[in-house]
N, C-alpha and C positions, 0 to 999 in steps of 0.2 A: 502700532501703541496709540493709546488716546493722548491728545495734546493735555500736557500738565501733569499726567500721571507718571509714576516712578516705572522704569523698564524692568520686564520680568525675565525669568530664564526663557519663556517662550519667545520674547522679543529676540534675545540673543540667538537662539536657535533659527529664527527666520533670517536675521541680519547674516549670519554666517553660513547659512545654507545647510547646516548639520542638523541631525537630530537632537530631540531635547535629552536622550539618554547621554550622548556624547557630550553635549555643554555640562549637563550633570556631574559627568566625570572629571571634567576640567576642573570645575568650580571646587570639586570635594578632592582635589589632588590625586585621582586615581589615574593610571596609565591610559595614555591615547597615543596615537601616532603624532609626530612633530608638525604636520602640516595642519592636522585637525586642531591642535593646542593652538597654533598661530592664528589660525582663522576665528577661534573662539575668543582669544584675547583681545584680537583687533576689534571684535563687535562689542566686547565688554567695553574697551575703551572710547568707541564711537558713540555708543550708548549712555555711557556713565552708569553702568550696571553696578549695583552693591549688593551683596548677599544680605538677606534678612535674617540676622542672627536670631532674633527672637522666634520667627517662624520656624526656622531651623531646630531649635531648642525644643519646640512642642512637639515637632515630629520625631526627633530622635532622642529626648530626654536628656540631651547634652547641651551645656550652654557655652563651652570653651572659656568659662570664667572661674576664676579661684577667689576664695575670700581670704584676705590677710587679716587675721585677727591679732591686734596689737594694742597693749595699754596705753600708749600715748605717742605723740610726735614732739612734745617738748623734750624728751630726752634725746641727747644726740644719736646714742647708740641706735634707738628704736627707729628714729628717722632715716639712718642710713641703711638699717635692715629693710625697711620698707622700699627704699629706692632700689636696692640690690634685688629684692625679692621681684619686684615689678619689671626689672630688667629681665631677670632669668625668664620670668614667664612670657613677657614680650617675645623673647628670642624663640620661643618654640609655639607661637602662634596663640597664646592665652592672654586674656585680660585679667585685670585685677580688680576686685571690690574690695577695698580698704575700710576695715572696721575699727574705729577707735573706742575703745571701752572706757577709757580714764579710770582703770582700775575697778571698775563696778562689776561685782561677780554675776549679778542678774544679767547684765549686758552680756557678758561673755556666754552665759548660758542661753541667751536668745539668739546669739550669733550662729551657735551651733545647730539650731533648728533649721537654719536656712536650707541645708542640702536636702533634708527630707522633703520639702516643699519644690526641689528641682530648681531653686534659684541659682545655685552654683554647682560646679562638679566635685568640689573638695574644699578642705580647709587647710591652711597652714597657720599656727597659732603659737604665740607665746603668751601664756595664760597665768593669772594671778588667783584663780579660785579653786581652794583645795577640794571642796564638795562639787565639783562640776561633774555633771552627769553626761556620760559620753556614749553614744550608740557605735560600738566598734564596727558595725557595718557601713558606717560612713567614713567615706576616703579623708583620713585625717593625718597630717604631719605636725608634730609638735616640735618646738625648738627648745631646749633645755629643760622640759618639764616632762615627768612621767605620767602619762594619762591612762595607760592600760597595758596589758602584756602584749597585745598584737597591734598596737599603734606606734610607728615608727617615732623615736627621737633623736634629733640632731643636736650635737653641742661640740664646742671645744673641749679641749683636755684640759677640764677644770683642775683635776688633781695635780697635774704635772705643771701648770700654772702655778698653783700655791707652792709646790717645791721649788720652782725657778723663782718666784719672788723671794723666798726666804734665803735660798742659796745666794742670791744676788746682793741682798742686804748686807749679808754676812761677809761676801767677798768684798765688800766696800767699806768694810771696818765696823759695822754695827754690832755691838754687844748685847743689847737687851730690845727685843722685838715686841710690837704691838700689832695684834690683828683686829680690823674693825668690819663688822659685816652688817649689813642691813638686808634681809632677805624675804622671799615670799614664804606663806604657809604652805604651798605647794610643795610637795618633794620634787627634787631635781637635782641636775648635774653641778649647778653653780656652788651647791652646799660642799663639794668636794674640793674646794678652793682651801678651806681651813683645814680638811683632811691634810692636804699635801703641805701646807705650811706648818702644821703641827709635827707632821712625821720628821721633817728636816730638823726643827728645834728638838725634838726630844732624841733622836738620833745623835745630834751633835752637843748635846748637853746645855743648849743654850737658854737662857732665861726668856719667857714669852707670857704675853697674857691676851685675852681675846675679849672683845666687847661684841657679842651676838644679839643683834634687834632683829625684829621684824618690821615689815613695811608699814604697819598700822600703829607702831609704837612711836612715842616721842624720841626725838634725837638728841634730847636734853642731855641723857647719860653719857654720850659720847663727848660732848664739849665739858660736861664738868669733869670729867676723867682727864681730859687732855689739860685742862687748867690747874689740876691738882697733881698731876705726875710728868707733864712735858713743860709746860710754861714756867719760865724762870731761867737762871744763868746756868744751872745744871741739870738738863732734862735727864729723867729718869729711864725713858725710852729714846733709843736714838735711831730705831728703824721702824717705820710703820708702813703696813701692807693693806690697804684698802679692798674690798672686794669689786669695787667698781670706780672708774675714773671719776665720774660725777660726785661720789663721795669723797675721793681723795682731794678733788677741788675745793670742795668746803673745808676739810681739814687743813689744807694748804692755807687757804685765807685766814681762818681762824689762827693758826701760829703766826701768821705774818702780821696780822693785826695786834698780837699779843707780845710782838718782838721777838719771835724765835726765828733765828736764821735757818732757813731751808735752801741748800741741803747742808750748810755748816754745821750745824748742831744736830738736826733731825732730816733724816732722808725718808722720802715716801715714795712708795711704787703703787700704782692702780691696777686695774684690770679692764679690759674692752678695747683699747687701742683705737677710739674713734676722734677724729679731730674735733676741736671746738668749733661751733657754728661760725663765730665771728673772725677768729684768728687763723683759722685754717690749719692748725697745729695741736699736737698732743697737750693736754693742760699739765701733765706730769709723765715722769717714767711710769712704763705700763707694761703689761703682759697683752699682746696684740691677738685677738681673735681673727681667725681667716673667716671675714663676714662674707666675702664673696662665694667661697667655698662651702661654707654652711648654707647659704640661701640657695645655690646651684644643686647642692646635694638634697635639701628639702623638696625642691621643685621635682627632681628627678624621682625621688621616691613616692611622691604623691601621684605623678602621672605614668610611673612604671612600678606599680607596687609588687609584682612577681618577679623583679629583678634581684635574686637572692644574693648577687655578688656583694650587694651595699650591705644588707643587714638591717635588723630592725633598729639596734642602737649605734648610732654612728659617733665616733669621736675623733675630732679632726685636731692637728697639731696647733699649738701657740708658739709665740716667741716673744722674747723680752726686746722692749725698745727703750733705749736710754733717752731722759729727758733733763728738764731745768731742776727735777725734785731729788737728783741723786749726783753723786760726785763723779761719776763717770762721764 
């Protein structure tokens, strides 16, 4: 080995006294005898040999890298999702290339072209572009959104989560319910939260109203409605279900600033179940998504596409977590 140069597989073979083929098998995780593996590993440690992942990728067209396409890290749910996805990929020997699009539709489209250029082996994405062009031959797993018939989608049980929130508010004594949603234009599983909520209200003959907005619309209608129907000595609505904890937190602050007692006068349930960055606790009572299970399933589907036992559309169970915004 030349002075100052990085050690190569040939150097490892020379140091271990074994063939280049045997060294290659050890480095690539293929079966060899225990003694041969020991000699190769000792040579690697002595020489400080590191696998040249880029060179390997050029030869095999495989990078052992997965792109994670997320809209933002300012939102606690997406930040925790990035953390869980990275941990899941690391546990199976893959690296993560985190792409933050800031809800830019063109940025999302650009990210999806990376696989064609062999820069990553696949993509796990949570997208906000309803017109996203997706090549179904590219390894992709979507979280929450339906991107194509043959593209796996992993989500929590949003319909049951909506049912659970409505039932819990009614159990806690609420008599007139309000559902508030800010959603993506892209069709997806989160829209089922309202369907589940509405089903319970209709089945039990409970009065309810819904404010349904998209993420590119002003939130002014929400707070104008709250000021007209909830703020005051006798709120018209005494139970509110928001489709995200972040939205529930904004509603909570607005009501508190206007003198409404939460949960005394109005009870609030959110959805996601991700702790606040600063307090490390839930900002409200919530329907908790099984985030670790969602991310592990997404990784498993991406790396094992032929595993038919998982299925293309995976729906994982949620649970209710009481907090400071309900009377329980």
